[in-house]
C-alpha positions in Angstrom: 99.4 19.8 99.5 100.9 20.4 96.0 102.1 18.2 93.2 105.3 19.7 92.0 108.9 19.1 90.9 111.8 18.6 93.2 115.5 18.6 92.3 117.8 16.1 93.9 120.5 17.8 95.9 122.0 14.5 97.1 120.9 10.9 97.4 123.4 9.3 99.8 123.8 5.8 101.1 124.2 6.0 104.8 124.4 2.3 105.8 122.2 -0.9 105.8 120.5 0.2 102.5 119.3 3.4 104.2 119.6 6.5 102.1 119.3 10.2 102.8 117.5 12.0 100.0 117.8 15.8 100.0 115.5 17.7 97.7 115.1 21.3 96.6 111.5 22.5 96.1 110.9 26.0 94.8 108.0 27.7 96.6 107.6 24.7 98.9 104.4 24.9 100.9 104.3 24.9 104.7 105.2 21.6 106.2 104.4 20.3 109.7 106.4 17.7 111.6 105.2 14.2 111.1 103.9 14.7 107.6 105.1 12.7 104.6 105.6 13.0 100.9 104.6 10.9 97.9 107.8 10.6 95.9 108.3 9.6 92.2 110.8 6.8 92.0 111.4 7.0 88.2 109.9 5.1 85.3 112.3 2.1 85.2 110.7 -1.4 85.3 107.2 0.0 84.9 107.1 1.8 88.2 104.1 4.1 88.1 103.0 4.7 91.7 104.7 7.2 93.9 106.1 5.9 97.3 105.1 7.4 100.7 108.3 8.6 102.6 108.2 10.3 105.9 109.8 13.8 106.2 112.9 13.7 108.3 113.6 17.4 108.3 112.8 20.5 106.3 113.7 24.1 105.8 112.5 26.9 103.6 113.0 25.3 100.2 114.6 22.0 101.1 113.4 18.7 102.5 115.3 15.7 103.7 113.8 12.2 103.5 115.4 9.0 104.9 114.3 5.7 103.4 115.5 2.1 103.1 115.9 0.6 99.6 114.1 -2.7 100.0 111.4 -2.9 97.4 111.2 -2.2 93.6 110.3 1.4 94.0 112.8 2.5 96.7 115.6 0.5 95.0 114.9 2.5 91.8 114.8 5.7 93.9 118.2 5.0 95.3 119.7 5.0 91.8 118.5 8.5 90.9 121.4 10.9 90.5 122.1 14.4 91.8 120.3 17.2 89.8 117.6 15.0 88.5 114.1 16.4 88.8 111.3 14.2 90.1 107.6 14.6 90.8 106.6 14.9 94.4 103.3 15.5 96.3 104.0 17.4 99.5 103.1 17.7 102.3 100.7 14.8 102.9 98.8 13.9 106.1 98.2 15.7 109.3 101.4 15.4 111.3 102.1 15.9 115.0 100.5 18.9 116.9 102.7 20.0 119.8 99.9 22.2 121.1 101.2 23.7 124.4 103.4 20.8 125.4 106.8 21.6 126.9 108.2 18.1 127.5 107.6 15.4 124.9 108.7 11.8 124.9 109.6 10.5 121.4 109.3 6.8 120.8 110.6 5.3 117.6 111.1 1.8 116.3 113.1 0.9 113.2 112.4 3.2 110.3 109.8 4.9 112.6 112.7 6.8 114.2 113.3 8.9 111.1 110.2 11.2 111.1 110.4 11.9 114.8 113.4 14.1 114.3 111.2 16.5 112.3 109.5 17.3 115.6 112.8 18.4 117.2 113.8 20.3 114.1 110.6 22.3 113.9 110.3 22.9 117.7 113.9 23.0 119.0 113.1 24.9 122.2 111.0 22.1 123.7 112.4 19.4 126.0 112.6 15.9 124.5 113.1 12.4 125.9 113.9 9.9 123.2 113.2 6.2 123.4 114.6 4.5 120.3 114.6 0.8 119.3 116.0 -1.2 116.4 116.6 -4.8 115.5 120.4 -4.2 116.0 122.9 -1.4 116.1 123.1 -1.2 112.3 119.5 0.2 112.1 120.5 3.5 113.7 121.6 6.2 111.2 120.6 9.5 112.9 121.2 8.7 116.5 123.7 11.5 117.0 120.9 14.0 116.1 118.8 12.8 119.0 121.7 12.6 121.4 122.6 16.3 120.7 119.0 17.5 120.9 117.3 15.5 123.7 117.7 15.7 127.4 117.8 11.9 127.6 118.1 9.2 125.0 117.2 5.5 125.9 118.2 2.8 123.4 117.1 -0.8 123.0 118.0 -3.4 120.4 116.6 -6.9 119.9 120.0 -8.5 120.1 121.6 -6.1 122.7 124.2 -4.9 120.3 123.5 -1.3 121.3 121.8 -0.1 124.5 119.6 -2.5 126.5 118.5 -5.9 125.1 114.8 -6.0 124.6 111.9 -3.9 123.4 111.9 -0.1 123.7 108.3 0.1 125.0 109.5 -1.5 128.3 111.7 1.5 128.8 109.2 4.3 128.5 108.7 6.5 131.5 105.7 8.7 131.5 106.8 10.7 134.6 107.1 14.4 133.9 106.3 14.4 130.2 103.3 16.2 128.7 102.8 13.9 125.7 104.2 10.9 123.8 104.7 10.9 120.1 105.4 7.5 118.6 106.2 5.9 115.2 107.2 2.4 114.4 105.9 -1.1 113.5 102.5 -2.2 114.6 103.7 -4.7 117.2 105.5 -1.8 119.0 102.5 0.5 118.8 100.2 -2.3 120.1 102.6 -2.9 123.0 102.5 0.9 123.6 98.7 1.0 123.6 98.7 -1.8 126.2 101.2 0.1 128.3 99.2 3.4 128.3 96.0 1.9 129.6 94.9 4.0 132.6 97.6 6.6 131.9 96.3 10.2 131.5 99.3 11.4 129.4 98.2 11.9 125.7 99.8 9.6 123.3 99.9 10.1 119.5 101.0 7.5 117.0 102.0 7.8 113.4 100.8 4.7 111.4 102.7 3.1 108.5 100.5 1.7 105.7 100.9 0.9 102.1 99.6 3.7 99.9 98.5 4.2 96.3 97.6 7.8 95.8 98.4 9.8 99.0 95.3 11.9 98.9 92.5 9.6 100.0 91.0 8.4 96.7 92.2 4.8 96.4 91.5 3.6 100.0 94.6 1.4 100.0 95.8 2.7 103.3 92.5 2.3 105.3 93.0 1.6 109.0 90.5 0.5 111.6 89.5 3.0 114.3 86.9 3.2 117.0 84.7 5.2 114.5 85.1 2.9 111.6 87.8 2.8 108.9 89.8 5.9 108.2 92.5 6.7 105.6 96.0 7.0 106.9 97.1 9.3 104.1 94.5 12.1 104.9 93.0 11.3 108.3 96.4 10.4 109.6 99.1 9.3 109.6 99.0 10.7 113.2 96.2 9.5 115.4 95.4 9.5 119.1 96.4 6.0 120.3 93.0 5.5 121.9 91.3 6.1 118.5 93.0 3.4 116.5 92.6 -0.4 116.6 96.0 -2.0 116.7 
């Protein structure tokens, strides 16, 4: 983890207030899929805290972040222009460990779909089965990447505007996969935990919490686990699903 400067290559509106932010970072440290960055959103309107944003993909000296401009910080971030240099702490957290898995099911809900692509990008030779859910079809901005990289893609939306109508956890099939990596809202993860009871397949979840510092000092992102409270920013964001209380 380093605190460094990043230059904005592009900051592009995709749709539904979702932006793709591409950054150049000289001498970027090693990054693992599922990690995140703490990003400076500028100094307008008294914004002082960096915002945690999951890493969508990365290469040698570039990183791509997808985020939705909904709050004060991310709305300010969406206005930052190309070539501007911003502060960034990267990489944060522990990420997903693919171990010796060969077939992985990826389950994403809403904005939780975004960081799962980093698994495919870092380990393109593995076999993937994607289960992706959103409120409606407008929530999908990187679906084509999963469709071109996964052996099977299953889609569900709350209103049925794309794929099946309903929740994506109902569609998950454990047969033949070595592990499940999931990221999404807590109701989805809670439903997933209920579904995996008695299942031997390992399941790892990436938690989303509000954060202040990104390196464990402020305790803003504490989550409840079977071993007491842990910090999502340093002990996570990825946990064994049986470890966390959802």
